[in-house]
PDB file as gemmi writes it, atoms N, CA and C in Angstrom:
CRYST1    1.000    1.000    1.000  90.00  90.00  90.00 P 1                      
ATOM      1  N   MET A   1       0.828  -1.102   0.040  1.00  0.00           N  
ATOM      2  CA  MET A   1      -0.048  -0.055  -0.048  1.00  0.00           C  
ATOM      3  C   MET A   1       0.803   1.295   0.019  1.00  0.00           C  
ATOM      4  N   ALA A   2       0.695   2.013  -0.841  1.00  0.00           N  
ATOM      5  CA  ALA A   2       1.271   3.566  -1.081  1.00  0.00           C  
ATOM      6  C   ALA A   2       1.244   4.156   0.177  1.00  0.00           C  
ATOM      7  N   LYS A   3       1.969   5.177   0.466  1.00  0.00           N  
ATOM      8  CA  LYS A   3       1.932   6.273   1.552  1.00  0.00           C  
ATOM      9  C   LYS A   3       0.776   7.060   1.462  1.00  0.00           C  
ATOM     10  N   GLN A   4       0.398   7.366   0.325  1.00  0.00           N  
ATOM     11  CA  GLN A   4      -0.747   8.130  -0.083  1.00  0.00           C  
ATOM     12  C   GLN A   4      -2.160   7.682   0.336  1.00  0.00           C  
ATOM     13  N   ASP A   5      -2.053   6.284  -0.092  1.00  0.00           N  
ATOM     14  CA  ASP A   5      -3.288   5.467   0.310  1.00  0.00           C  
ATOM     15  C   ASP A   5      -3.604   5.378   1.749  1.00  0.00           C  
ATOM     16  N   PHE A   6      -2.439   5.365   2.562  1.00  0.00           N  
ATOM     17  CA  PHE A   6      -2.453   4.948   4.039  1.00  0.00           C  
ATOM     18  C   PHE A   6      -2.989   6.692   4.601  1.00  0.00           C  
ATOM     19  N   ASP A   7      -2.588   7.515   4.042  1.00  0.00           N  
ATOM     20  CA  ASP A   7      -2.740   8.998   4.656  1.00  0.00           C  
ATOM     21  C   ASP A   7      -4.457   9.312   4.316  1.00  0.00           C  
ATOM     22  N   LYS A   8      -5.004   8.796   3.135  1.00  0.00           N  
ATOM     23  CA  LYS A   8      -6.090   8.989   2.743  1.00  0.00           C  
ATOM     24  C   LYS A   8      -7.158   8.119   3.801  1.00  0.00           C  
ATOM     25  N   GLU A   9      -6.605   6.938   4.057  1.00  0.00           N  
ATOM     26  CA  GLU A   9      -7.603   6.207   4.810  1.00  0.00           C  
ATOM     27  C   GLU A   9      -7.463   6.642   6.464  1.00  0.00           C  
ATOM     28  N   SER A  10      -6.456   7.086   6.875  1.00  0.00           N  
ATOM     29  CA  SER A  10      -6.305   7.534   8.146  1.00  0.00           C  
ATOM     30  C   SER A  10      -6.996   8.994   8.291  1.00  0.00           C  
ATOM     31  N   ALA A  11      -7.246   9.564   7.446  1.00  0.00           N  
ATOM     32  CA  ALA A  11      -7.644  11.165   7.626  1.00  0.00           C  
ATOM     33  C   ALA A  11      -8.974  10.867   8.504  1.00  0.00           C  
ATOM     34  N   PRO A  12      -9.876   9.992   8.228  1.00  0.00           N  
ATOM     35  CA  PRO A  12     -10.945  10.158   9.327  1.00  0.00           C  
ATOM     36  C   PRO A  12     -11.007   9.689  10.617  1.00  0.00           C  
ATOM     37  N   LEU A  13      -9.868   8.778  10.635  1.00  0.00           N  
ATOM     38  CA  LEU A  13      -9.260   8.561  12.010  1.00  0.00           C  
ATOM     39  C   LEU A  13      -8.949   9.573  12.796  1.00  0.00           C  
ATOM     40  N   LYS A  14      -8.026  10.334  11.980  1.00  0.00           N  
ATOM     41  CA  LYS A  14      -7.472  11.550  12.880  1.00  0.00           C  
ATOM     42  C   LYS A  14      -8.549  12.408  13.215  1.00  0.00           C  
ATOM     43  N   LYS A  15      -9.347  12.697  12.207  1.00  0.00           N  
ATOM     44  CA  LYS A  15     -10.554  13.577  12.572  1.00  0.00           C  
ATOM     45  C   LYS A  15     -11.166  13.054  13.812  1.00  0.00           C  
ATOM     46  N   GLU A  16     -11.520  11.908  14.039  1.00  0.00           N  
ATOM     47  CA  GLU A  16     -12.349  11.295  15.164  1.00  0.00           C  
ATOM     48  C   GLU A  16     -11.524  11.440  16.197  1.00  0.00           C  
ATOM     49  N   ARG A  17     -10.307  10.851  16.249  1.00  0.00           N  
ATOM     50  CA  ARG A  17      -9.474  11.236  17.356  1.00  0.00           C  
ATOM     51  C   ARG A  17      -9.226  12.486  17.884  1.00  0.00           C  
ATOM     52  N   ASN A  18      -9.068  13.582  17.013  1.00  0.00           N  
ATOM     53  CA  ASN A  18      -8.966  14.950  17.433  1.00  0.00           C  
ATOM     54  C   ASN A  18     -10.339  15.399  18.138  1.00  0.00           C  
ATOM     55  N   ALA A  19     -11.344  15.025  17.563  1.00  0.00           N  
ATOM     56  CA  ALA A  19     -12.884  15.370  18.216  1.00  0.00           C  
ATOM     57  C   ALA A  19     -12.752  14.720  19.474  1.00  0.00           C  
ATOM     58  N   TYR A  20     -12.367  13.515  19.764  1.00  0.00           N  
ATOM     59  CA  TYR A  20     -12.292  12.758  21.281  1.00  0.00           C  
ATOM     60  C   TYR A  20     -11.398  13.525  22.223  1.00  0.00           C  
ATOM     61  N   VAL A  21     -10.250  14.035  21.718  1.00  0.00           N  
ATOM     62  CA  VAL A  21      -9.263  14.601  22.567  1.00  0.00           C  
ATOM     63  C   VAL A  21      -9.989  16.103  22.948  1.00  0.00           C  
ATOM     64  N   TYR A  22     -10.663  16.619  22.142  1.00  0.00           N  
ATOM     65  CA  TYR A  22     -11.273  18.113  21.980  1.00  0.00           C  
ATOM     66  C   TYR A  22     -12.355  17.986  23.226  1.00  0.00           C  
ATOM     67  N   TYR A  23     -13.384  17.179  23.088  1.00  0.00           N  
ATOM     68  CA  TYR A  23     -14.270  16.993  23.983  1.00  0.00           C  
ATOM     69  C   TYR A  23     -14.112  16.190  25.302  1.00  0.00           C  
ATOM     70  N   THR A  24     -12.862  15.824  25.582  1.00  0.00           N  
ATOM     71  CA  THR A  24     -12.520  15.082  26.750  1.00  0.00           C  
ATOM     72  C   THR A  24     -11.642  16.331  27.353  1.00  0.00           C  
ATOM     73  N   GLY A  25     -11.051  17.029  26.945  1.00  0.00           N  
ATOM     74  CA  GLY A  25     -10.437  18.550  27.264  1.00  0.00           C  
ATOM     75  C   GLY A  25     -11.582  19.422  27.898  1.00  0.00           C  
ATOM     76  N   LEU A  26     -12.735  19.482  27.105  1.00  0.00           N  
ATOM     77  CA  LEU A  26     -13.991  20.197  27.694  1.00  0.00           C  
ATOM     78  C   LEU A  26     -14.301  19.702  29.186  1.00  0.00           C  
ATOM     79  N   GLY A  27     -14.414  18.319  29.177  1.00  0.00           N  
ATOM     80  CA  GLY A  27     -14.728  17.642  30.368  1.00  0.00           C  
ATOM     81  C   GLY A  27     -13.946  17.888  31.454  1.00  0.00           C  
ATOM     82  N   PHE A  28     -12.585  17.930  31.370  1.00  0.00           N  
ATOM     83  CA  PHE A  28     -11.582  18.159  32.285  1.00  0.00           C  
ATOM     84  C   PHE A  28     -11.794  19.706  32.706  1.00  0.00           C  
ATOM     85  N   GLN A  29     -11.962  20.526  31.681  1.00  0.00           N  
ATOM     86  CA  GLN A  29     -12.163  22.061  31.860  1.00  0.00           C  
ATOM     87  C   GLN A  29     -13.304  22.184  33.011  1.00  0.00           C  
ATOM     88  N   MET A  30     -14.347  21.633  32.632  1.00  0.00           N  
ATOM     89  CA  MET A  30     -15.552  21.608  33.461  1.00  0.00           C  
ATOM     90  C   MET A  30     -15.233  21.270  34.959  1.00  0.00           C  
ATOM     91  N   ILE A  31     -14.596  20.062  35.110  1.00  0.00           N  
ATOM     92  CA  ILE A  31     -14.158  19.490  36.305  1.00  0.00           C  
ATOM     93  C   ILE A  31     -13.596  20.654  37.111  1.00  0.00           C  
ATOM     94  N   ALA A  32     -12.565  21.096  36.538  1.00  0.00           N  
ATOM     95  CA  ALA A  32     -11.581  21.907  37.095  1.00  0.00           C  
ATOM     96  C   ALA A  32     -12.248  23.409  37.608  1.00  0.00           C  
ATOM     97  N   THR A  33     -13.181  23.696  36.681  1.00  0.00           N  
ATOM     98  CA  THR A  33     -14.021  25.143  37.069  1.00  0.00           C  
ATOM     99  C   THR A  33     -14.676  24.896  38.066  1.00  0.00           C  
ATOM    100  N   ILE A  34     -15.455  23.733  38.266  1.00  0.00           N  
ATOM    101  CA  ILE A  34     -16.274  23.367  39.377  1.00  0.00           C  
ATOM    102  C   ILE A  34     -15.718  23.260  40.591  1.00  0.00           C  
ATOM    103  N   GLY A  35     -14.485  22.618  40.512  1.00  0.00           N  
ATOM    104  CA  GLY A  35     -13.509  22.408  41.643  1.00  0.00           C  
ATOM    105  C   GLY A  35     -13.100  23.892  42.156  1.00  0.00           C  
ATOM    106  N   ILE A  36     -12.675  24.664  41.350  1.00  0.00           N  
ATOM    107  CA  ILE A  36     -12.218  25.864  41.905  1.00  0.00           C  
ATOM    108  C   ILE A  36     -13.112  26.619  42.705  1.00  0.00           C  
ATOM    109  N   PHE A  37     -14.443  26.770  41.856  1.00  0.00           N  
ATOM    110  CA  PHE A  37     -15.434  27.388  42.680  1.00  0.00           C  
ATOM    111  C   PHE A  37     -15.814  26.901  44.031  1.00  0.00           C  
ATOM    112  N   ALA A  38     -15.828  25.518  44.106  1.00  0.00           N  
ATOM    113  CA  ALA A  38     -16.264  24.942  45.181  1.00  0.00           C  
ATOM    114  C   ALA A  38     -14.976  24.921  46.360  1.00  0.00           C  
ATOM    115  N   PHE A  39     -13.911  24.742  45.944  1.00  0.00           N  
ATOM    116  CA  PHE A  39     -12.616  25.219  46.636  1.00  0.00           C  
ATOM    117  C   PHE A  39     -12.775  26.616  47.430  1.00  0.00           C  
ATOM    118  N   ILE A  40     -12.997  27.508  46.359  1.00  0.00           N  
ATOM    119  CA  ILE A  40     -13.384  28.874  46.962  1.00  0.00           C  
ATOM    120  C   ILE A  40     -14.144  29.138  48.284  1.00  0.00           C  
ATOM    121  N   GLY A  41     -15.470  28.440  47.786  1.00  0.00           N  
ATOM    122  CA  GLY A  41     -16.773  28.461  48.614  1.00  0.00           C  
ATOM    123  C   GLY A  41     -16.259  27.762  50.041  1.00  0.00           C  
ATOM    124  N   TYR A  42     -15.529  26.573  49.771  1.00  0.00           N  
ATOM    125  CA  TYR A  42     -15.305  25.801  51.258  1.00  0.00           C  
ATOM    126  C   TYR A  42     -14.262  26.853  52.055  1.00  0.00           C  
ATOM    127  N   LYS A  43     -13.437  27.502  51.472  1.00  0.00           N  
ATOM    128  CA  LYS A  43     -12.513  28.376  52.280  1.00  0.00           C  
ATOM    129  C   LYS A  43     -13.048  29.548  52.882  1.00  0.00           C  
ATOM    130  N   ILE A  44     -14.236  30.011  52.058  1.00  0.00           N  
ATOM    131  CA  ILE A  44     -14.931  31.068  52.669  1.00  0.00           C  
ATOM    132  C   ILE A  44     -15.714  30.483  53.953  1.00  0.00           C  
ATOM    133  N   ASP A  45     -16.258  29.175  53.843  1.00  0.00           N  
ATOM    134  CA  ASP A  45     -16.935  28.656  54.753  1.00  0.00           C  
ATOM    135  C   ASP A  45     -16.329  28.364  55.971  1.00  0.00           C  
ATOM    136  N   LEU A  46     -15.023  28.075  55.835  1.00  0.00           N  
ATOM    137  CA  LEU A  46     -13.918  27.917  57.016  1.00  0.00           C  
ATOM    138  C   LEU A  46     -13.603  29.149  57.582  1.00  0.00           C  
ATOM    139  N   ALA A  47     -13.401  30.196  56.992  1.00  0.00           N  
ATOM    140  CA  ALA A  47     -13.129  31.512  57.433  1.00  0.00           C  
ATOM    141  C   ALA A  47     -14.162  32.198  58.159  1.00  0.00           C  
ATOM    142  N   LYS A  48     -15.665  32.060  57.818  1.00  0.00           N  
ATOM    143  CA  LYS A  48     -16.638  32.478  58.616  1.00  0.00           C  
ATOM    144  C   LYS A  48     -17.341  31.334  59.545  1.00  0.00           C  
ATOM    145  N   LYS A  49     -16.768  30.260  59.642  1.00  0.00           N  
ATOM    146  CA  LYS A  49     -16.877  29.333  60.558  1.00  0.00           C  
ATOM    147  C   LYS A  49     -18.364  28.803  60.430  1.00  0.00           C  
ATOM    148  N   GLY A  50     -18.715  28.845  59.271  1.00  0.00           N  
ATOM    149  CA  GLY A  50     -20.006  28.558  59.021  1.00  0.00           C  
ATOM    150  C   GLY A  50     -20.481  26.844  59.017  1.00  0.00           C  
ATOM    151  N   GLU A  51     -21.505  26.509  59.701  1.00  0.00           N  
ATOM    152  CA  GLU A  51     -21.691  25.057  59.765  1.00  0.00           C  
ATOM    153  C   GLU A  51     -22.613  24.643  58.645  1.00  0.00           C  
ATOM    154  N   VAL A  52     -23.234  25.234  58.029  1.00  0.00           N  
ATOM    155  CA  VAL A  52     -24.155  24.676  57.103  1.00  0.00           C  
ATOM    156  C   VAL A  52     -23.229  24.455  55.442  1.00  0.00           C  
ATOM    157  N   GLY A  53     -22.391  25.517  55.148  1.00  0.00           N  
ATOM    158  CA  GLY A  53     -21.559  25.301  54.186  1.00  0.00           C  
ATOM    159  C   GLY A  53     -22.257  25.965  52.944  1.00  0.00           C  
ATOM    160  N   ILE A  54     -22.989  27.096  52.967  1.00  0.00           N  
ATOM    161  CA  ILE A  54     -23.840  27.556  52.227  1.00  0.00           C  
ATOM    162  C   ILE A  54     -22.866  28.543  51.125  1.00  0.00           C  
ATOM    163  N   TYR A  55     -21.852  28.879  51.169  1.00  0.00           N  
ATOM    164  CA  TYR A  55     -21.121  29.459  50.274  1.00  0.00           C  
ATOM    165  C   TYR A  55     -20.500  28.337  49.226  1.00  0.00           C  
ATOM    166  N   THR A  56     -20.148  27.099  49.996  1.00  0.00           N  
ATOM    167  CA  THR A  56     -19.626  26.196  49.183  1.00  0.00           C  
ATOM    168  C   THR A  56     -20.612  25.562  48.000  1.00  0.00           C  
ATOM    169  N   ALA A  57     -22.154  25.701  48.853  1.00  0.00           N  
ATOM    170  CA  ALA A  57     -23.306  25.290  47.967  1.00  0.00           C  
ATOM    171  C   ALA A  57     -23.347  26.117  46.804  1.00  0.00           C  
ATOM    172  N   ILE A  58     -23.563  27.501  47.280  1.00  0.00           N  
ATOM    173  CA  ILE A  58     -23.642  28.506  46.182  1.00  0.00           C  
ATOM    174  C   ILE A  58     -22.530  28.686  45.133  1.00  0.00           C  
ATOM    175  N   LEU A  59     -21.423  28.658  45.679  1.00  0.00           N  
ATOM    176  CA  LEU A  59     -20.246  28.798  44.663  1.00  0.00           C  
ATOM    177  C   LEU A  59     -20.218  27.622  43.872  1.00  0.00           C  
ATOM    178  N   SER A  60     -20.519  26.300  44.070  1.00  0.00           N  
ATOM    179  CA  SER A  60     -20.351  25.096  43.340  1.00  0.00           C  
ATOM    180  C   SER A  60     -21.603  25.278  42.404  1.00  0.00           C  
ATOM    181  N   LEU A  61     -22.755  25.657  42.526  1.00  0.00           N  
ATOM    182  CA  LEU A  61     -23.697  26.215  41.675  1.00  0.00           C  
ATOM    183  C   LEU A  61     -23.256  27.020  40.454  1.00  0.00           C  
ATOM    184  N   ILE A  62     -22.580  28.057  40.959  1.00  0.00           N  
ATOM    185  CA  ILE A  62     -22.160  29.157  40.314  1.00  0.00           C  
ATOM    186  C   ILE A  62     -21.100  28.490  39.227  1.00  0.00           C  
ATOM    187  N   GLY A  63     -20.194  27.636  39.884  1.00  0.00           N  
ATOM    188  CA  GLY A  63     -19.257  26.921  38.951  1.00  0.00           C  
ATOM    189  C   GLY A  63     -19.852  26.233  37.924  1.00  0.00           C  
ATOM    190  N   VAL A  64     -20.768  25.401  38.065  1.00  0.00           N  
ATOM    191  CA  VAL A  64     -21.511  24.713  37.249  1.00  0.00           C  
ATOM    192  C   VAL A  64     -21.962  25.499  36.060  1.00  0.00           C  
ATOM    193  N   CYS A  65     -22.773  26.482  36.537  1.00  0.00           N  
ATOM    194  CA  CYS A  65     -23.169  27.418  35.288  1.00  0.00           C  
ATOM    195  C   CYS A  65     -22.212  27.746  34.728  1.00  0.00           C  
ATOM    196  N   VAL A  66     -20.970  28.390  35.264  1.00  0.00           N  
ATOM    197  CA  VAL A  66     -19.989  29.039  34.350  1.00  0.00           C  
ATOM    198  C   VAL A  66     -19.497  27.844  33.614  1.00  0.00           C  
ATOM    199  N   SER A  67     -19.174  26.780  34.022  1.00  0.00           N  
ATOM    200  CA  SER A  67     -18.656  25.621  33.077  1.00  0.00           C  
ATOM    201  C   SER A  67     -19.507  25.442  32.097  1.00  0.00           C  
ATOM    202  N   LEU A  68     -20.781  25.145  32.267  1.00  0.00           N  
ATOM    203  CA  LEU A  68     -21.976  25.169  31.241  1.00  0.00           C  
ATOM    204  C   LEU A  68     -21.658  26.050  29.851  1.00  0.00           C  
ATOM    205  N   VAL A  69     -21.661  27.391  30.489  1.00  0.00           N  
ATOM    206  CA  VAL A  69     -21.849  28.450  29.518  1.00  0.00           C  
ATOM    207  C   VAL A  69     -20.401  28.352  28.786  1.00  0.00           C  
ATOM    208  N   GLY A  70     -19.217  27.992  29.506  1.00  0.00           N  
ATOM    209  CA  GLY A  70     -18.097  28.053  28.645  1.00  0.00           C  
ATOM    210  C   GLY A  70     -18.116  26.774  27.739  1.00  0.00           C  
ATOM    211  N   THR A  71     -18.836  25.559  27.759  1.00  0.00           N  
ATOM    212  CA  THR A  71     -18.620  24.622  27.189  1.00  0.00           C  
ATOM    213  C   THR A  71     -19.411  24.669  25.972  1.00  0.00           C  
ATOM    214  N   ILE A  72     -20.867  25.333  26.466  1.00  0.00           N  
ATOM    215  CA  ILE A  72     -21.700  25.624  25.003  1.00  0.00           C  
ATOM    216  C   ILE A  72     -20.705  26.743  24.065  1.00  0.00           C  
ATOM    217  N   TRP A  73     -20.311  27.524  24.530  1.00  0.00           N  
ATOM    218  CA  TRP A  73     -19.716  28.542  23.797  1.00  0.00           C  
ATOM    219  C   TRP A  73     -18.400  27.860  23.009  1.00  0.00           C  
ATOM    220  N   SER A  74     -17.721  27.115  23.531  1.00  0.00           N  
ATOM    221  CA  SER A  74     -16.761  26.101  23.099  1.00  0.00           C  
ATOM    222  C   SER A  74     -17.381  25.397  21.895  1.00  0.00           C  
ATOM    223  N   VAL A  75     -18.263  24.598  21.950  1.00  0.00           N  
ATOM    224  CA  VAL A  75     -18.896  23.669  20.982  1.00  0.00           C  
ATOM    225  C   VAL A  75     -19.529  24.824  20.065  1.00  0.00           C  
ATOM    226  N   ILE A  76     -20.080  25.701  20.376  1.00  0.00           N  
ATOM    227  CA  ILE A  76     -20.639  26.465  19.225  1.00  0.00           C  
ATOM    228  C   ILE A  76     -19.520  27.113  18.394  1.00  0.00           C  
ATOM    229  N   LYS A  77     -18.610  27.355  18.884  1.00  0.00           N  
ATOM    230  CA  LYS A  77     -17.339  28.099  18.003  1.00  0.00           C  
ATOM    231  C   LYS A  77     -16.777  27.220  17.348  1.00  0.00           C  
ATOM    232  N   LYS A  78     -16.808  25.718  17.909  1.00  0.00           N  
ATOM    233  CA  LYS A  78     -15.917  24.684  16.987  1.00  0.00           C  
ATOM    234  C   LYS A  78     -16.651  24.439  15.634  1.00  0.00           C  
ATOM    235  N   LYS A  79     -18.101  24.553  15.674  1.00  0.00           N  
ATOM    236  CA  LYS A  79     -18.920  24.175  14.687  1.00  0.00           C  
ATOM    237  C   LYS A  79     -18.756  25.282  13.662  1.00  0.00           C  
TER     238      LYS A  79                                                      
END                                                                             
């Protein structure tokens, strides 16, 4: 098999692999964003000596919203 034939056959595989890596990266980005917001909320709760953990809960939800918006923008921009 010639090198050109191999390159033509592997082009869809490369495209599929690039999409897999891209969307996996988005997942890790979402996890990091939510984790950072939750950690900040946790530290605020520790500083205020809160028993309920309200800042952790609120900032975790804000982190989810921020990560979803960022993911949607990235997916729209990709297409």
